[in-house]
N, C-alpha and C positions, 0 to 999 in steps of 0.2 A: 809230206815233208816234215820230218821230225827234227827240229833244231833244239838241242839241249839248252835250256835256259837256267843257268846256275842261280842259286839263292832264291828260288821260288818254291813256296810250299805247294802242296797239292791243291788246296783251295784257291790260291792265287792263280795257279796254272789253269784251273777250270774256268775261273772268271775271265782270264785273258782269252782263252779259246772260245768262250761264249760271246764276248763282246768285240773281239778284234775284227771280225767281218763287218759288223755294223759300223764300227769306227772307220774302217776303210771306205765303206760305201758313202758315209757322210762326208769324208774328206774329198773323195772324188767328185761327189755332187757339188760340194762347195766350190772346188776349183773350176768345175764346168760352168757353174752359174756365174762365177767371177769373170771367167773368160768371155761368156756370152754378153755380160753387161759391158765389159770393156769394148768388145767388138761392136756392140750396138752404138755406143756413144762415139766411137771412132768413125763408123759409117755415117752416123747422123751428122757429125761435124763436117765430114768430107762432102756430103750431099749439100749442106747449106753453103759451104764455101764455093762449090761449083755452081750452085744456083745463083749466088750473089755475084759471081764473076761473069755471069752471062753465058757460060757454056751449056747450061741446062735451061735455056730460055723457054722451052716448050713445057716445062713443069711448073 
């Protein structure tokens, strides 16, 4: 996929092509970790709310 990027020199284009996949991987990893953290705390809170209400009396 060749998308022309105006106003970039050859050196800047090489740097962008070199580090863009790494930046994308880091961004996706950060978003995934953030989502897992939020999901964990939401599930943790729901577990304790259900446990305190007596619906999970066996745990």
